[in-house]
C-alpha positions in Angstrom: -1.9 0.8 13.6 -4.1 1.5 11.0 -3.5 -2.0 9.3 -1.6 -5.4 9.2 -1.1 -8.0 6.4 1.4 -11.3 7.3 3.8 -12.5 5.0 5.1 -15.7 4.7 7.3 -16.9 6.9 7.7 -14.7 10.4 7.0 -11.5 9.2 4.3 -8.9 9.2 3.5 -5.7 7.7 2.0 -2.7 9.7 0.4 0.6 8.3 0.7 3.4 10.9 -1.1 7.3 11.5 2.7 8.7 10.8 2.8 7.3 6.7 4.7 4.6 7.5 4.5 1.0 6.8 6.9 -1.0 8.8 7.8 -4.7 8.6 8.5 -6.7 11.6 9.7 -10.2 12.6 7.1 -11.9 14.7 10.2 -14.1 16.8 12.0 -10.9 17.8 9.4 -8.7 18.0 11.1 -6.1 16.3 11.1 -4.0 13.5 13.5 -5.2 10.4 12.6 -2.3 8.0 10.3 1.0 7.2 9.3 -0.7 3.3 7.2 2.2 2.6 6.8 5.6 3.5 3.6 8.2 2.7 3.1 11.7 2.8 0.0 11.3 5.5 -1.4 8.4 7.7 -2.2 5.4 6.0 -5.7 4.1 6.1 -5.2 0.5 3.5 -2.8 -1.7 2.3 -2.5 -4.5 0.7 0.8 -6.8 -0.7 1.3 -9.7 -2.7 4.0 -12.0 -1.5 4.2 -13.6 -4.7 5.4 -10.5 -6.3 7.3 -8.7 -3.2 4.5 -5.6 -4.2 2.9 -3.2 -1.7 0.3 -0.8 -2.0 -0.9 1.3 0.5 -2.8 4.6 0.7 -5.0 6.6 2.8 -5.3 10.4 4.0 -2.8 12.0 1.4 -4.8 10.8 -1.5 -2.6 8.9 -3.7 -2.0 5.7 -3.3 1.6 4.2 -3.5 3.3 1.1 -5.4 6.7 0.0 -3.9 8.6 -3.3 -4.5 10.1 -4.0 -1.2 12.3 -6.9 -2.4 14.0 -4.6 -4.8 13.4 -1.3 -2.2 11.8 1.0 -4.6 8.6 3.0 -5.3 7.0 1.9 -8.3 4.3 4.4 -8.9 2.5 7.3 -6.9 -1.3 7.0 -8.3 -2.4 10.3 -8.4 -6.6 10.6 -8.8 -8.9 10.7 -6.3 -9.3 14.4 -4.7 -10.5 12.9 -1.5 -8.7 10.4 1.3 -8.7 6.6 0.0 -10.1 4.4 2.5 -10.3 0.9 0.7 -7.6 -1.0 -1.3 -7.5 -4.4 -3.0 -4.5 -5.5 -5.3 -5.4 -8.4 -7.6 -2.5 -9.7 -10.1 -1.6 -6.4 -12.4 -4.8 -4.3 -10.8 -5.3 -2.1 -8.1 -8.6 -1.2 -7.2 -9.0 2.4 -5.1 -12.1 3.7 -3.6 -12.5 7.3 -1.7 -13.9 9.3 0.2 -14.7 11.4 -2.7 -17.4 8.9 -3.9 -15.4 7.0 -7.1 -13.6 3.8 -7.5 -10.7 3.9 -9.7 -9.0 0.6 -11.6 -5.2 0.7 -11.7 -2.7 -1.3 -13.4 0.2 -2.3 -11.2 3.2 -2.8 -13.8 2.2 1.0 -16.3 0.9 2.7 -12.7 -2.1 4.1 -15.3 -6.0 4.8 -14.2 -7.3 2.7 -16.5 -11.2 3.6 -15.3 -13.2 5.5 -12.8 
């Protein structure tokens, strides 16, 4: 496990080196769903519990966005050329930081890069 985020209620999200993001019930210690899957290790993730949007990124150099309430991938954000080590989501904006020495600002709703 490379990353952990809490959700409202009794649920937790974990991101792993196998590329999965899983939701766990802390009362039963059971995985209730795999809510995201990347093609390589997930190194960072953010979750907005107000809208149910998950962002995760890592060694596959893309950031992935899912609407976990609708069980669908929203966007694959491509542009970095090296591992993405950090990610922050605020409102309709995601900021990613990469080993390629760049930070990118993305629109969550459009899935587009607004600035490098």
